[in-house]
C-alpha positions in Angstrom: -0.5 -4.7 -7.6 -3.6 -4.7 -5.4 -3.8 -4.7 -1.6 -6.9 -5.2 0.5 -7.8 -4.8 4.2 -5.1 -5.8 6.6 -2.3 -4.0 4.8 -0.5 -1.2 6.6 2.4 1.1 5.5 4.8 2.9 7.8 8.4 4.3 7.6 10.3 7.3 6.4 8.4 7.6 3.2 5.1 7.9 5.2 4.8 10.5 8.0 2.1 8.3 9.6 1.2 4.7 9.1 -1.6 4.1 6.6 -4.2 1.4 7.0 -6.4 0.5 4.0 -10.1 -0.2 4.5 -10.6 -0.9 0.8 -8.5 -2.2 -2.1 -5.7 0.2 -3.0 -3.0 0.2 -5.7 0.5 -0.1 -4.3 2.1 1.9 -7.1 -0.2 4.8 -6.3 0.7 4.7 -2.6 4.5 4.3 -3.0 4.9 6.7 -5.9 4.2 9.7 -3.6 7.7 9.6 -2.0 9.6 6.4 -2.7 13.3 6.8 -3.4 15.7 3.8 -4.0 16.8 2.0 -0.8 20.3 2.9 0.2 22.4 1.4 3.0 23.1 4.2 5.5 25.8 2.7 7.8 28.1 0.8 5.4 31.4 2.1 4.3 32.0 -0.5 1.6 30.7 -4.0 0.9 33.1 -5.6 3.5 32.4 -3.2 6.3 29.7 -5.5 7.9 29.6 -9.2 7.5 26.7 -11.5 7.8 26.4 -14.3 10.4 27.1 -17.0 7.8 30.4 -15.4 6.7 29.4 -14.2 3.3 30.4 -10.6 2.3 26.9 -9.2 2.1 25.7 -7.6 5.3 22.8 -8.8 7.3 20.3 -5.9 6.9 18.3 -6.7 10.1 21.3 -7.2 12.4 23.2 -4.1 11.2 20.3 -1.8 10.7 21.6 -0.4 7.4 18.6 -1.2 5.3 16.4 1.8 5.0 13.0 1.7 3.3 9.3 2.0 3.8 7.7 -0.7 5.9 4.6 -2.6 5.1 2.5 -4.4 7.8 0.2 -7.3 7.2 -2.5 -8.7 9.5 -2.9 -12.4 9.7 -4.2 -14.0 6.5 -3.6 -10.7 4.5 -2.0 -11.2 1.0 1.1 -9.3 0.0 0.5 -10.1 -3.6 -1.4 -12.5 -5.9 -0.3 -14.6 -8.9 -0.3 -12.3 -11.9 0.3 -9.0 -10.0 2.9 -6.8 -11.5 6.4 -7.0 -10.0 7.5 -3.7 -8.5 9.5 -4.5 -5.3 11.3 -7.1 -3.3 10.6 -7.4 0.4 12.6 -8.4 3.5 10.6 -10.0 6.3 11.3 -7.8 9.4 9.2 -10.0 11.7 6.4 -12.4 11.4 5.8 -15.5 9.3 4.5 -16.1 5.8 3.7 -18.8 3.2 3.9 -18.8 -0.5 1.3 -20.8 -2.5 0.6 -21.6 -6.1 -2.6 -22.9 -7.7 -2.7 -26.4 -9.3 -4.4 -27.3 -12.5 -7.3 -28.9 -10.5 -7.8 -25.7 -8.5 -6.1 -26.8 -5.3 -3.7 -24.6 -3.3 -0.1 -25.9 -3.1 2.2 -24.5 -0.4 5.6 -24.0 -2.0 7.5 -22.2 0.8 7.5 -20.7 4.3 9.2 -17.4 5.1 10.4 -15.9 8.4 12.5 -13.0 9.7 15.3 -12.0 7.4 14.0 -13.8 4.4 13.8 -12.0 1.0 10.5 -12.5 -0.8 9.0 -11.3 -4.1 11.8 -12.3 -6.5 9.5 -14.8 -8.3 8.3 -11.8 -10.3 11.7 -10.7 -11.7 11.8 -12.9 -14.8 8.4 -12.0 -16.3 7.7 -8.8 -14.3 4.6 -10.7 -13.0 4.4 -12.6 -9.8 3.7 -16.3 -10.3 2.6 -17.2 -6.7 0.7 -15.8 -3.8 2.2 -14.6 -0.6 0.1 -14.7 2.6 0.9 -13.7 6.2 0.4 -16.5 8.7 0.6 -14.0 11.6 1.1 -10.2 12.0 4.0 -9.5 9.8 6.1 -6.4 8.9 8.2 -6.2 5.7 10.8 -3.7 4.4 10.1 -2.6 0.9 12.9 -2.7 -1.6 11.9 -1.0 -4.9 13.1 -2.7 -8.0 15.2 0.4 -9.0 17.4 -0.2 -5.9 18.7 -3.5 -7.2 18.4 -3.2 -11.0 20.6 -0.1 -11.2 24.4 0.4 -11.1 24.6 2.8 -8.2 27.8 2.0 -6.2 26.1 2.9 -3.0 23.6 0.1 -3.5 26.3 -2.6 -4.1 25.9 -4.1 -0.5 22.2 -4.3 -1.1 22.6 -6.1 -4.4 25.1 -8.5 -2.7 22.5 -9.3 -0.1 19.8 -9.9 -2.7 22.1 -12.2 -4.7 23.0 -14.2 -1.6 19.4 -14.5 -0.5 18.3 -15.7 -3.9 21.1 -18.3 -3.9 20.1 -19.6 -0.5 16.5 -19.9 -1.6 17.6 -21.8 -4.7 19.5 -24.2 -2.5 16.5 -24.6 -0.2 14.3 -25.4 -3.3 16.8 -28.0 -4.5 16.7 -29.7 -1.1 12.9 -29.6 -1.2 12.9 -31.4 -4.5 15.2 -34.1 -3.1 13.0 -34.4 -0.1 9.8 -35.0 -2.2 11.5 -37.3 -4.7 13.4 -39.7 -2.4 12.2 -39.5 1.2 9.5 -41.4 3.0 6.8 -39.5 4.9 8.6 -39.8 8.3 11.9 -38.5 6.7 10.1 -35.6 5.1 8.6 -34.5 8.4 11.9 -35.0 10.3 13.7 -33.0 7.6 11.1 -30.2 7.8 11.6 -29.9 11.6 15.4 -29.8 11.4 15.4 -27.4 8.6 13.1 -25.0 10.4 15.2 -25.4 13.6 18.3 -24.4 11.6 16.6 -21.4 10.1 15.6 -20.2 13.5 19.1 -20.7 14.8 20.6 -18.7 11.9 18.4 -15.8 13.0 19.4 -15.9 16.6 16.5 -17.9 18.0 16.5 -21.3 19.8 17.1 -24.2 17.4 15.5 -26.7 19.8 12.2 -24.8 20.8 9.9 -23.0 18.4 6.3 -22.4 17.5 4.8 -23.9 14.3 2.9 -21.0 12.7 1.5 -23.1 10.0 -1.3 -25.8 10.2 -0.9 -29.5 9.7 -2.6 -29.1 6.3 -0.1 -26.5 5.2 2.8 -28.6 6.3 1.4 -31.6 4.5 0.8 -29.5 1.3 4.4 -28.4 1.4 5.8 -31.9 2.0 3.4 -33.7 -0.4 1.6 -35.8 2.3 -1.8 -35.6 4.0 -2.4 -33.7 7.2 -3.2 -37.1 8.9 0.3 -38.3 7.9 1.9 -35.2 9.4 -0.1 -35.7 12.6 0.8 -39.4 12.8 4.5 -38.8 12.2 4.7 -36.1 14.9 2.8 -38.4 17.3 5.3 -41.1 16.7 8.3 -38.7 17.2 6.7 -37.8 20.5 6.2 -41.5 21.5 9.8 -42.3 20.6 11.1 -39.4 22.7 12.5 -37.4 19.7 10.3 -34.3 20.3 8.0 -32.8 22.8 4.9 -30.8 21.9 2.2 -28.7 23.5 -0.3 -27.2 21.1 2.0 -25.8 18.3 5.0 -25.3 20.6 7.6 -27.9 19.6 10.8 -28.9 21.4 13.4 -31.1 19.7 14.9 -33.5 22.2 17.0 -35.7 20.0 18.1 -34.0 16.8 20.7 -36.7 16.1 18.0 -39.4 16.0 15.9 -37.3 13.7 18.9 -36.8 11.4 19.6 -40.6 11.6 16.0 -41.2 10.4 16.6 -38.8 7.5 19.9 -40.5 6.6 18.2 -43.9 6.7 20.3 -45.4 9.6 17.9 -44.6 12.4 15.7 -47.1 14.2 12.2 -47.7 12.9 9.5 -45.6 14.4 7.2 -47.1 16.9 4.4 -48.7 15.0 1.5 -47.0 16.7 0.9 -44.1 19.1 -1.3 -44.1 22.2 -4.7 -42.5 22.1 -3.6 -39.3 23.9 -1.3 -38.4 21.1 -4.2 -37.6 18.8 -4.5 -34.1 20.4 -2.3 -32.6 17.6 -5.3 -32.8 15.3 -7.4 -30.4 17.4 -4.7 -27.8 17.8 -4.1 -27.1 14.1 
């Protein structure tokens, strides 16, 4: 797996952080002193419970997940399609997107990832990654070597439970995304995207009503299967109808129930047009 400028390692396995000014091989860097990740503050799988009630502990809340840390600058790539699978990663802070190339050469956004998300498991089946993972802002990840989850060490059981739960949650999210693309209109897709993002922020201890969109309109549109103009138009209409407020990329949800009603199909129709001042969203993305 290759890493270029913008990649930085730190943590117990590295006495000092290492910044790469040229392309380096990850296996060459990690092989120097990379032992399997082990939970250090858990006396059994049930000792610490996650916020959602499942048995696997939350690694960021409890602090039990030990491992080397990898830092990415904005726009740096964690891995590319075709890179060899060697590790999973937990987002410690920051925001990322995963993309895949289409047959006609376009980039398709297939997911957004924030604090606490597990990434990298797209490479488990074939031992090769099938998508590209890019930092949308300064991001730090905890490295989980494959040996830590593929073995049978009893001490790693809480870690394996966390990985299984995270993979299940991602599968559920992907199923919802398929439903969103297959049955919803553009306004419903954008409303669903905002509420889903709000719920994910809430689950991580942040505000569910106010947050910053780290992605551009084009990236949102690619993920939702609509154009960036459609995303801009929908957000402008939500603002006009008093469902949200927005300044630059800062979004505040005012009426979540109305957005949910729009998704469910029992909400009032959106205002047909937006005033000229609402076009400012285009210049901020």
